[in-house]
ROTIVEX-512525 format. One record per residue (C-alpha): residue number from 1; residue in three letters; y negated, x, z negated. Coordinates in nm, 2 decimals, padded with zeros to 4 digits. Layout:
% ROTIVEX-512525
BALUM pos code     yy     xx     zz
BALUM NUM  ALA      Y      X      Z
...
***
This chain:
% ROTIVEX-512525
BALUM pos code     yy     xx     zz
BALUM   1  UNK -02.84  04.90  00.97
BALUM   2  UNK -02.65  04.70  00.71
BALUM   3  UNK -02.37  04.84  00.50
BALUM   4  UNK -02.15  04.62  00.28
BALUM   5  UNK -02.11  04.71 -00.09
BALUM   6  UNK -01.73  04.71 -00.08
BALUM   7  UNK -01.72  04.98  00.18
BALUM   8  UNK -01.98  05.18  00.01
BALUM   9  UNK -01.78  05.16 -00.32
BALUM  10  UNK -01.47  05.31 -00.15
BALUM  11  UNK -01.69  05.59 -00.01
BALUM  12  UNK -01.84  05.66 -00.35
BALUM  13  UNK -01.49  05.68 -00.51
BALUM  14  UNK -01.37  05.92 -00.25
BALUM  15  UNK -01.68  06.14 -00.29
BALUM  16  UNK -01.65  06.14 -00.67
BALUM  17  UNK -01.28  06.25 -00.65
BALUM  18  UNK -01.37  06.53 -00.41
BALUM  19  UNK -01.65  06.64 -00.64
BALUM  20  UNK -01.43  06.71 -00.94
BALUM  21  UNK -01.25  06.99 -00.77
BALUM  22  UNK -01.54  07.15 -00.58
BALUM  23  UNK -01.86  07.17 -00.80
BALUM  24  UNK -02.00  07.38 -01.08
BALUM  25  UNK -02.15  07.31 -01.42
BALUM  26  UNK -02.47  07.10 -01.44
BALUM  27  UNK -02.69  07.27 -01.69
BALUM  28  UNK -02.84  07.09 -01.99
BALUM  29  UNK -03.22  07.10 -01.98
BALUM  30  UNK -03.51  07.04 -02.21
BALUM  31  UNK -03.71  06.85 -01.96
BALUM  32  UNK -04.01  06.77 -02.18
BALUM  33  UNK -04.03  07.13 -02.27
BALUM  34  UNK -04.19  07.11 -02.61
BALUM  35  UNK -04.24  07.42 -02.83
BALUM  36  UNK -03.91  07.52 -02.99
BALUM  37  UNK -04.00  07.39 -03.33
BALUM  38  UNK -04.02  07.03 -03.21
BALUM  39  UNK -03.78  06.85 -02.96
BALUM  40  UNK -03.96  06.58 -02.77
BALUM  41  UNK -03.66  06.53 -02.53
BALUM  42  UNK -03.50  06.19 -02.55
BALUM  43  UNK -03.14  06.22 -02.65
BALUM  44  UNK -02.84  06.25 -02.42
BALUM  45  UNK -02.99  06.36 -02.09
BALUM  46  UNK -03.28  06.47 -01.89
BALUM  47  UNK -03.60  06.27 -01.90
BALUM  48  UNK -03.75  06.40 -01.57
BALUM  49  UNK -03.55  06.35 -01.26
BALUM  50  UNK -03.38  06.63 -01.06
BALUM  51  UNK -03.37  06.99 -01.18
BALUM  52  UNK -03.66  07.03 -01.42
BALUM  53  UNK -03.77  07.37 -01.55
BALUM  54  UNK -03.65  07.46 -01.89
BALUM  55  UNK -03.75  07.83 -01.94
BALUM  56  UNK -04.09  07.91 -01.81
BALUM  57  UNK -04.37  07.70 -01.97
BALUM  58  UNK -04.74  07.66 -01.93
BALUM  59  UNK -04.83  07.68 -02.29
BALUM  60  UNK -05.05  07.88 -02.53
BALUM  61  UNK -05.14  07.91 -02.90
BALUM  62  UNK -05.49  07.79 -02.98
BALUM  63  UNK -05.58  07.83 -03.34
BALUM  64  UNK -05.33  07.65 -03.55
BALUM  65  UNK -05.17  07.47 -03.26
BALUM  66  UNK -04.93  07.54 -02.98
BALUM  67  UNK -05.04  07.35 -02.67
BALUM  68  UNK -04.83  07.29 -02.36
BALUM  69  UNK -04.94  07.13 -02.04
BALUM  70  UNK -04.67  07.00 -01.81
BALUM  71  UNK -04.62  06.78 -01.51
BALUM  72  UNK -04.46  06.69 -01.18
BALUM  73  UNK -04.66  06.67 -00.86
BALUM  74  UNK -04.46  06.44 -00.64
BALUM  75  UNK -04.48  06.33 -00.28
BALUM  76  UNK -04.25  06.05 -00.17
BALUM  77  UNK -04.20  05.95  00.20
BALUM  78  UNK -03.98  05.64  00.24
BALUM  79  UNK -03.87  05.39  00.50
BALUM  80  UNK -03.69  05.06  00.45
BALUM  81  UNK -03.49  04.86  00.69
BALUM  82  UNK -03.61  04.54  00.54
BALUM  83  UNK -03.92  04.41  00.35
BALUM  84  UNK -03.87  04.52 -00.02
BALUM  85  UNK -04.00  04.37 -00.34
BALUM  86  UNK -04.17  04.67 -00.51
BALUM  87  UNK -04.22  04.85 -00.18
BALUM  88  UNK -04.27  05.21 -00.29
BALUM  89  UNK -04.03  05.16 -00.58
BALUM  90  UNK -03.78  04.91 -00.43
BALUM  91  UNK -03.64  04.65 -00.67
BALUM  92  UNK -03.46  04.42 -00.43
BALUM  93  UNK -03.49  04.32 -00.06
BALUM  94  UNK -03.65  03.99  00.04
BALUM  95  UNK -03.39  03.74  00.17
BALUM  96  UNK -03.33  03.81  00.53
BALUM  97  UNK -03.39  03.45  00.63
BALUM  98  UNK -03.74  03.44  00.48
BALUM  99  UNK -04.04  03.50  00.71
BALUM 100  UNK -04.32  03.75  00.69
BALUM 101  UNK -04.65  03.63  00.84
BALUM 102  UNK -04.87  03.88  01.03
BALUM 103  UNK -05.25  03.87  01.07
BALUM 104  UNK -05.23  03.73  01.42
BALUM 105  UNK -05.03  03.43  01.29
BALUM 106  UNK -04.69  03.54  01.42
BALUM 107  UNK -04.39  03.56  01.19
BALUM 108  UNK -04.09  03.78  01.17
BALUM 109  UNK -03.78  03.76  00.95
BALUM 110  UNK -03.80  03.98  00.65
BALUM 111  UNK -03.47  04.14  00.74
BALUM 112  UNK -03.64  04.28  01.06
BALUM 113  UNK -03.95  04.41  00.89
BALUM 114  UNK -03.97  04.78  00.83
BALUM 115  UNK -04.20  04.95  00.58
BALUM 116  UNK -04.30  05.32  00.59
BALUM 117  UNK -04.47  05.46  00.28
BALUM 118  UNK -04.63  05.79  00.19
BALUM 119  UNK -04.73  05.81 -00.18
BALUM 120  UNK -04.81  06.06 -00.45
BALUM 121  UNK -04.90  05.81 -00.72
BALUM 122  UNK -04.57  05.88 -00.91
BALUM 123  UNK -04.70  06.22 -01.01
BALUM 124  UNK -04.69  06.29 -01.38
BALUM 125  UNK -04.92  06.49 -01.62
BALUM 126  UNK -04.84  06.55 -01.98
BALUM 127  UNK -04.98  06.73 -02.29
BALUM 128  UNK -04.79  06.83 -02.60
BALUM 129  UNK -04.95  06.97 -02.92
BALUM 130  UNK -04.76  07.11 -03.22
BALUM 131  UNK -04.92  07.22 -03.54
BALUM 132  UNK -04.83  07.54 -03.71
BALUM 133  UNK -04.93  07.40 -04.05
BALUM 134  UNK -04.66  07.17 -04.20
BALUM 135  UNK -04.77  06.85 -04.37
BALUM 136  UNK -04.59  06.84 -04.70
BALUM 137  UNK -04.29  07.01 -04.53
BALUM 138  UNK -04.31  06.79 -04.22
BALUM 139  UNK -04.37  06.96 -03.88
BALUM 140  UNK -04.63  06.75 -03.69
BALUM 141  UNK -04.67  06.72 -03.32
BALUM 142  UNK -04.80  06.48 -03.06
BALUM 143  UNK -04.75  06.40 -02.69
BALUM 144  UNK -04.94  06.21 -02.43
BALUM 145  UNK -04.82  06.15 -02.07
BALUM 146  UNK -04.97  05.97 -01.78
BALUM 147  UNK -04.89  05.90 -01.41
BALUM 148  UNK -05.11  05.75 -01.14
BALUM 149  UNK -04.92  05.42 -01.08
BALUM 150  UNK -05.19  05.20 -01.22
BALUM 151  UNK -05.41  04.96 -01.04
BALUM 152  UNK -05.63  05.05 -00.75
BALUM 153  UNK -06.02  05.03 -00.76
BALUM 154  UNK -06.17  04.72 -00.62
BALUM 155  UNK -06.49  04.73 -00.41
BALUM 156  UNK -06.48  04.43 -00.18
BALUM 157  UNK -06.64  04.47  00.15
BALUM 158  UNK -06.70  04.85  00.11
BALUM 159  UNK -06.36  05.01  00.17
BALUM 160  UNK -06.01  04.90  00.26
BALUM 161  UNK -05.82  04.76 -00.03
BALUM 162  UNK -05.50  04.94  00.05
BALUM 163  UNK -05.64  05.29 -00.01
BALUM 164  UNK -05.43  05.49 -00.24
BALUM 165  UNK -05.68  05.60 -00.50
BALUM 166  UNK -05.49  05.48 -00.80
BALUM 167  UNK -05.60  05.48 -01.16
BALUM 168  UNK -05.41  05.67 -01.43
BALUM 169  UNK -05.15  05.48 -01.63
BALUM 170  UNK -05.03  05.56 -01.98
BALUM 171  UNK -04.65  05.63 -02.00
BALUM 172  UNK -04.60  05.78 -02.34
BALUM 173  UNK -04.83  05.86 -02.63
BALUM 174  UNK -04.71  05.92 -02.98
BALUM 175  UNK -04.72  06.14 -03.29
BALUM 176  UNK -04.40  06.29 -03.43
BALUM 177  UNK -04.30  06.41 -03.78
BALUM 178  UNK -03.99  06.63 -03.82
BALUM 179  UNK -03.83  06.75 -04.15
BALUM 180  UNK -03.47  06.86 -04.17
BALUM 181  UNK -03.25  06.59 -04.03
BALUM 182  UNK -03.52  06.33 -04.02
BALUM 183  UNK -03.77  06.24 -03.75
BALUM 184  UNK -04.05  05.97 -03.75
BALUM 185  UNK -04.21  05.87 -03.42
BALUM 186  UNK -04.52  05.64 -03.40
BALUM 187  UNK -04.68  05.55 -03.07
BALUM 188  UNK -04.57  05.45 -02.72
BALUM 189  UNK -04.23  05.58 -02.61
BALUM 190  UNK -03.91  05.47 -02.44
BALUM 191  UNK -03.74  05.18 -02.62
BALUM 192  UNK -03.45  05.27 -02.86
BALUM 193  UNK -03.15  05.11 -02.69
BALUM 194  UNK -03.03  05.21 -02.34
BALUM 195  UNK -03.21  05.55 -02.34
BALUM 196  UNK -03.07  05.68 -02.01
BALUM 197  UNK -03.20  05.62 -01.65
BALUM 198  UNK -03.04  05.71 -01.32
BALUM 199  UNK -03.18  06.05 -01.20
BALUM 200  UNK -03.41  05.99 -00.90
BALUM 201  UNK -03.72  06.12 -00.74
BALUM 202  UNK -03.78  05.80 -00.56
BALUM 203  UNK -03.82  05.60 -00.88
BALUM 204  UNK -04.02  05.78 -01.14
BALUM 205  UNK -04.30  05.53 -01.22
BALUM 206  UNK -04.02  05.27 -01.26
BALUM 207  UNK -03.66  05.38 -01.32
BALUM 208  UNK -03.41  05.35 -01.04
BALUM 209  UNK -03.20  05.04 -01.11
BALUM 210  UNK -03.48  04.84 -01.29
BALUM 211  UNK -03.38  04.48 -01.23
BALUM 212  UNK -03.04  04.60 -01.10
BALUM 213  UNK -02.86  04.71 -01.41
BALUM 214  UNK -03.09  04.96 -01.59
BALUM 215  UNK -03.27  04.81 -01.90
BALUM 216  UNK -03.59  05.00 -01.97
BALUM 217  UNK -03.93  04.98 -02.13
BALUM 218  UNK -04.21  05.20 -02.27
BALUM 219  UNK -04.34  05.02 -02.58
BALUM 220  UNK -04.56  05.09 -02.88
BALUM 221  UNK -04.33  05.14 -03.17
BALUM 222  UNK -04.25  05.30 -03.51
BALUM 223  UNK -03.90  05.44 -03.54
BALUM 224  UNK -03.70  05.66 -03.77
BALUM 225  UNK -03.42  05.89 -03.67
BALUM 226  UNK -03.16  06.08 -03.87
BALUM 227  UNK -02.93  06.35 -03.71
BALUM 228  UNK -02.63  06.48 -03.90
BALUM 229  UNK -02.38  06.76 -03.81
BALUM 230  UNK -02.02  06.75 -03.90
BALUM 231  UNK -01.88  07.07 -03.77
BALUM 232  UNK -01.92  07.06 -03.39
BALUM 233  UNK -01.99  06.68 -03.39
BALUM 234  UNK -02.34  06.54 -03.42
BALUM 235  UNK -02.43  06.18 -03.51
BALUM 236  UNK -02.77  06.02 -03.45
BALUM 237  UNK -02.90  05.70 -03.60
BALUM 238  UNK -03.22  05.54 -03.48
BALUM 239  UNK -03.40  05.23 -03.59
BALUM 240  UNK -03.74  05.09 -03.54
BALUM 241  UNK -03.98  04.80 -03.47
BALUM 242  UNK -04.15  04.77 -03.13
BALUM 243  UNK -04.42  04.56 -02.98
BALUM 244  UNK -04.30  04.23 -02.86
BALUM 245  UNK -04.37  04.19 -02.49
BALUM 246  UNK -04.24  03.90 -02.28
BALUM 247  UNK -04.54  03.83 -02.05
BALUM 248  UNK -04.39  03.53 -01.87
BALUM 249  UNK -04.69  03.38 -01.69
BALUM 250  UNK -04.52  03.04 -01.65
BALUM 251  UNK -04.50  03.00 -02.03
BALUM 252  UNK -04.86  03.12 -02.09
BALUM 253  UNK -04.74  03.43 -02.27
BALUM 254  UNK -04.97  03.65 -02.06
BALUM 255  UNK -05.35  03.63 -02.07
BALUM 256  UNK -05.52  03.54 -01.74
BALUM 257  UNK -05.64  03.83 -01.53
BALUM 258  UNK -06.02  03.80 -01.55
BALUM 259  UNK -06.13  04.16 -01.50
BALUM 260  UNK -06.22  04.21 -01.86
BALUM 261  UNK -06.09  04.49 -02.07
BALUM 262  UNK -06.06  04.25 -02.37
BALUM 263  UNK -05.86  03.93 -02.33
BALUM 264  UNK -06.09  03.64 -02.35
BALUM 265  UNK -05.84  03.37 -02.46
BALUM 266  UNK -05.57  03.53 -02.68
BALUM 267  UNK -05.39  03.86 -02.72
BALUM 268  UNK -05.11  03.75 -02.48
BALUM 269  UNK -04.83  03.97 -02.35
BALUM 270  UNK -04.59  03.83 -02.60
BALUM 271  UNK -04.76  03.89 -02.94
BALUM 272  UNK -04.75  03.52 -03.01
BALUM 273  UNK -04.38  03.57 -03.09
BALUM 274  UNK -04.51  03.63 -03.45
BALUM 275  UNK -04.28  03.92 -03.52
BALUM 276  UNK -04.19  04.25 -03.36
BALUM 277  UNK -03.88  04.35 -03.16
BALUM 278  UNK -03.61  04.51 -03.38
BALUM 279  UNK -03.39  04.78 -03.23
BALUM 280  UNK -03.13  05.02 -03.36
BALUM 281  UNK -02.88  05.27 -03.20
BALUM 282  UNK -02.61  05.50 -03.31
BALUM 283  UNK -02.47  05.78 -03.10
BALUM 284  UNK -02.20  06.05 -03.14
BALUM 285  UNK -02.21  06.38 -02.96
BALUM 286  UNK -01.94  06.65 -02.93
BALUM 287  UNK -01.91  06.96 -02.70
BALUM 288  UNK -01.68  06.92 -02.41
BALUM 289  UNK -01.64  07.15 -02.11
BALUM 290  UNK -01.95  07.35 -02.21
BALUM 291  UNK -02.18  07.05 -02.25
BALUM 292  UNK -02.24  06.78 -02.51
BALUM 293  UNK -02.06  06.45 -02.45
BALUM 294  UNK -02.25  06.16 -02.60
BALUM 295  UNK -02.15  05.80 -02.65
BALUM 296  UNK -02.41  05.55 -02.80
BALUM 297  UNK -02.44  05.18 -02.88
BALUM 298  UNK -02.74  04.99 -02.97
BALUM 299  UNK -02.87  04.64 -03.04
BALUM 300  UNK -03.20  04.45 -02.98
BALUM 301  UNK -03.34  04.13 -03.13
BALUM 302  UNK -03.67  03.95 -03.07
BALUM 303  UNK -03.81  03.60 -03.08
BALUM 304  UNK -04.04  03.44 -02.83
BALUM 305  UNK -04.28  03.16 -02.94
BALUM 306  UNK -04.27  02.89 -02.67
BALUM 307  UNK -04.39  02.58 -02.86
BALUM 308  UNK -04.57  02.48 -03.18
BALUM 309  UNK -04.24  02.47 -03.36
BALUM 310  UNK -04.00  02.62 -03.11
BALUM 311  UNK -03.88  02.97 -03.04
BALUM 312  UNK -03.63  03.14 -02.81
BALUM 313  UNK -03.43  03.44 -02.91
BALUM 314  UNK -03.41  03.76 -02.72
BALUM 315  UNK -03.11  03.98 -02.78
BALUM 316  UNK -02.91  04.26 -02.62
BALUM 317  UNK -02.62  04.49 -02.69
BALUM 318  UNK -02.61  04.81 -02.49
BALUM 319  UNK -02.38  05.11 -02.46
BALUM 320  UNK -02.46  05.44 -02.30
BALUM 321  UNK -02.25  05.75 -02.22
BALUM 322  UNK -02.29  06.10 -02.09
BALUM 323  UNK -01.95  06.26 -02.03
BALUM 324  UNK -01.87  06.60 -01.88
BALUM 325  UNK -01.54  06.49 -01.72
BALUM 326  UNK -01.49  06.85 -01.63
BALUM 327  UNK -01.71  07.16 -01.58
BALUM 328  UNK -01.76  07.04 -01.23
BALUM 329  UNK -01.84  06.67 -01.27
BALUM 330  UNK -02.06  06.47 -01.51
BALUM 331  UNK -02.06  06.10 -01.56
BALUM 332  UNK -02.35  05.90 -01.70
BALUM 333  UNK -02.40  05.53 -01.73
BALUM 334  UNK -02.50  05.23 -01.93
BALUM 335  UNK -02.38  04.87 -01.98
BALUM 336  UNK -02.54  04.57 -02.14
BALUM 337  UNK -02.51  04.20 -02.22
BALUM 338  UNK -02.78  03.98 -02.37
BALUM 339  UNK -03.02  03.70 -02.30
BALUM 340  UNK -03.40  03.66 -02.24
BALUM 341  UNK -03.43  04.02 -02.13
BALUM 342  UNK -03.74  03.99 -01.92
BALUM 343  UNK -03.92  04.26 -02.14
BALUM 344  UNK -03.67  04.51 -02.01
BALUM 345  UNK -03.64  04.39 -01.65
BALUM 346  UNK -03.30  04.23 -01.74
BALUM 347  UNK -03.17  03.92 -01.58
BALUM 348  UNK -03.35  04.04 -01.26
BALUM 349  UNK -03.68  04.00 -01.44
BALUM 350  UNK -03.59  03.65 -01.56
BALUM 351  UNK -03.60  03.57 -01.93
BALUM 352  UNK -03.59  03.19 -01.93
BALUM 353  UNK -03.56  02.91 -01.67
BALUM 354  UNK -03.86  02.68 -01.69
BALUM 355  UNK -03.94  02.34 -01.54
BALUM 356  UNK -04.28  02.20 -01.64
BALUM 357  UNK -04.31  01.86 -01.81
BALUM 358  UNK -04.41  01.57 -01.59
BALUM 359  UNK -04.72  01.40 -01.71
BALUM 360  UNK -04.89  01.08 -01.57
BALUM 361  UNK -05.26  01.03 -01.51
BALUM 362  UNK -05.29  00.90 -01.87
BALUM 363  UNK -05.15  01.21 -02.02
BALUM 364  UNK -04.82  01.05 -02.11
BALUM 365  UNK -04.52  01.28 -02.09
BALUM 366  UNK -04.27  01.12 -01.85
BALUM 367  UNK -04.01  01.40 -01.87
BALUM 368  UNK -04.02  01.69 -02.12
BALUM 369  UNK -04.03  02.05 -02.02
BALUM 370  UNK -03.69  02.20 -01.96
BALUM 371  UNK -03.63  02.56 -02.08
BALUM 372  UNK -03.30  02.75 -02.05
BALUM 373  UNK -03.25  03.10 -02.20
BALUM 374  UNK -03.10  03.31 -01.92
BALUM 375  UNK -02.81  03.53 -02.02
BALUM 376  UNK -02.72  03.84 -01.82
BALUM 377  UNK -02.49  04.13 -01.81
BALUM 378  UNK -02.47  04.45 -01.60
BALUM 379  UNK -02.51  04.82 -01.60
BALUM 380  UNK -02.51  05.13 -01.39
BALUM 381  UNK -02.29  05.44 -01.34
BALUM 382  UNK -02.38  05.78 -01.20
BALUM 383  UNK -02.19  06.10 -01.10
BALUM 384  UNK -02.37  06.43 -01.11
BALUM 385  UNK -02.21  06.70 -00.89
BALUM 386  UNK -02.36  07.05 -00.87
BALUM 387  UNK -02.27  07.19 -00.53
BALUM 388  UNK -02.33  07.56 -00.61
BALUM 389  UNK -02.29  07.78 -00.92
BALUM 390  UNK -02.67  07.85 -00.94
BALUM 391  UNK -02.75  07.48 -00.98
BALUM 392  UNK -02.98  07.49 -00.68
BALUM 393  UNK -02.79  07.22 -00.50
BALUM 394  UNK -02.70  06.90 -00.68
BALUM 395  UNK -02.55  06.58 -00.55
BALUM 396  UNK -02.59  06.24 -00.72
BALUM 397  UNK -02.40  05.92 -00.65
BALUM 398  UNK -02.39  05.59 -00.83
BALUM 399  UNK -02.41  05.21 -00.84
BALUM 400  UNK -02.56  04.94 -01.06
BALUM 401  UNK -02.58  04.56 -01.09
BALUM 402  UNK -02.76  04.29 -01.29
BALUM 403  UNK -02.58  03.95 -01.30
BALUM 404  UNK -02.76  03.66 -01.47
BALUM 405  UNK -02.55  03.36 -01.57
BALUM 406  UNK -02.59  03.11 -01.29
BALUM 407  UNK -02.54  02.81 -01.52
BALUM 408  UNK -02.86  02.91 -01.71
BALUM 409  UNK -03.08  02.91 -01.39
BALUM 410  UNK -03.33  02.64 -01.31
BALUM 411  UNK -03.56  02.57 -01.01
BALUM 412  UNK -03.80  02.86 -00.98
BALUM 413  UNK -03.56  03.10 -01.15
BALUM 414  UNK -03.29  03.13 -00.88
BALUM 415  UNK -03.22  03.50 -00.87
BALUM 416  UNK -02.84  03.52 -00.91
BALUM 417  UNK -02.74  03.88 -00.86
BALUM 418  UNK -02.89  04.22 -00.77
BALUM 419  UNK -02.68  04.52 -00.69
BALUM 420  UNK -02.73  04.86 -00.54
BALUM 421  UNK -02.56  05.18 -00.46
BALUM 422  UNK -02.72  05.52 -00.40
BALUM 423  UNK -02.66  05.88 -00.31
BALUM 424  UNK -02.90  06.17 -00.32
BALUM 425  UNK -02.91  06.54 -00.26
BALUM 426  UNK -03.15  06.77 -00.45
BALUM 427  UNK -03.23  07.12 -00.32
BALUM 428  UNK -03.42  07.36 -00.55
BALUM 429  UNK -03.63  07.56 -00.31
BALUM 430  UNK -03.76  07.79 -00.59
BALUM 431  UNK -03.83  07.80 -00.96
BALUM 432  UNK -04.10  07.53 -00.93
BALUM 433  UNK -04.02  07.33 -00.62
BALUM 434  UNK -03.75  07.07 -00.55
BALUM 435  UNK -03.68  06.87 -00.24
BALUM 436  UNK -03.46  06.56 -00.24
BALUM 437  UNK -03.32  06.31  00.01
BALUM 438  UNK -03.21  05.98 -00.13
BALUM 439  UNK -03.04  05.68  00.03
BALUM 440  UNK -02.99  05.34 -00.14
BALUM 441  UNK -02.84  05.01 -00.03
BALUM 442  UNK -02.95  04.69 -00.20
BALUM 443  UNK -02.77  04.35 -00.21
BALUM 444  UNK -02.98  04.06 -00.36
BALUM 445  UNK -02.85  03.70 -00.40
BALUM 446  UNK -03.00  03.37 -00.50
BALUM 447  UNK -02.88  03.02 -00.58
BALUM 448  UNK -03.01  02.68 -00.46
BALUM 449  UNK -03.08  02.36 -00.65
BALUM 450  UNK -03.03  01.99 -00.58
BALUM 451  UNK -03.32  01.74 -00.56
BALUM 452  UNK -03.24  01.65 -00.92
BALUM 453  UNK -03.27  02.01 -01.03
BALUM 454  UNK -02.90  02.08 -01.07
BALUM 455  UNK -02.75  02.41 -00.97
BALUM 456  UNK -02.65  02.41 -00.60
BALUM 457  UNK -02.45  02.64 -00.38
BALUM 458  UNK -02.53  03.00 -00.30
BALUM 459  UNK -02.86  03.03 -00.11
BALUM 460  UNK -03.05  03.30  00.07
BALUM 461  UNK -02.96  03.67  00.02
BALUM 462  UNK -03.11  04.00  00.12
BALUM 463  UNK -02.96  04.33  00.21
BALUM 464  UNK -03.12  04.65  00.31
BALUM 465  UNK -03.12  05.02  00.32
BALUM 466  UNK -03.39  05.25  00.19
BALUM 467  UNK -03.43  05.62  00.28
BALUM 468  UNK -03.66  05.84  00.06
BALUM 469  UNK -03.76  06.20  00.10
BALUM 470  UNK -03.93  06.37 -00.20
BALUM 471  UNK -04.10  06.70 -00.26
BALUM 472  UNK -04.17  06.78 -00.62
BALUM 473  UNK -04.36  07.07 -00.79
BALUM 474  UNK -04.29  07.10 -01.16
BALUM 475  UNK -04.46  07.31 -01.42
***
């Protein structure tokens, strides 16, 4: 079944209007659930999807430390009407005109291929430790969090390669120092700008909307935060340096996959940029309708080394907002503009357009390499609608888009636009268990190129629906 975005937009608008007059307050939650002395929750909204626990905690005092173990055990069952890039965490549908080849040699259009997936590898485990002994007046704490979305073991000829015994993957791991209005974080965490993600149980390993309007990254970093209160209003300023990570294989930014734990050629993954990413964000919060309304704005700058004496900038400006429009409807969303945003899945995971140089048999360069920095803009919006006063039934609805500048595209980098809409219903079955049903519709477009490499007309597109059923146990 194919649904056009314009019709879905009208439906979403009608549902949002209805929600304002029929729903109850969505409760603010401390989803990371750290000990009261230290707040590990990212600002302006829940970190975990759905309705996470905020009161009961699996924690104990051991010697001079308070230790908390937390997690989400998650089963996802999904089916897609078309072949999807990303599969169990859909990013965009393959163009409907492309063919999928089966083992017997037959082919079928991607738009007619259906995927059915059962997976538990988006489950999360985390550990938080807080010291009871201050360090020169600073409260010290640490956090480490993993999921099971890593690579699968390889044992050729012994067992099927599609078995789902995935390796653990590091999500966040950092130390934190708190003193008065100041906070210092050192380690791997969410990037500073664009701190929100759409709430979803289908996309936990990778946020819903990645490559379709939601900038995101977990990067090693050192950042400083200062929070000030002026009456009921709170301001937050964040600034830091982060690991540069472009990882464009076409430009040689990423080390070859050779099975070794240590890269044999160079560090790769963008460190050749010669300097870190720089990011900063400022946000203002004020109580409205029983909940904090927050509006933030942030900037990013980095530099990618693509030649002996040539670099390409990476920059972004992003805004984010959490607004309780009324006690019965909450709006969340982000918007961005920038260029070379491949580290954050921006530009539909396209940072630069690249055409390799032509070299003859004697090694003489006939035509130099052509490199275009790809600009992009987009964002996402979400409405949160509690259906009952006890917050056991919550409805989510939203849309997002990522729209690279077509004039910056080159052959091999022809992704022109990626949009999606979604709606989900979360039902809290008990204090620990949440069930969710999520539907999403994806619209992916590409551009063609002439024989000379010039931008041509609109090319293949892909549209498809995805239905996901999730069951989560949170502790």
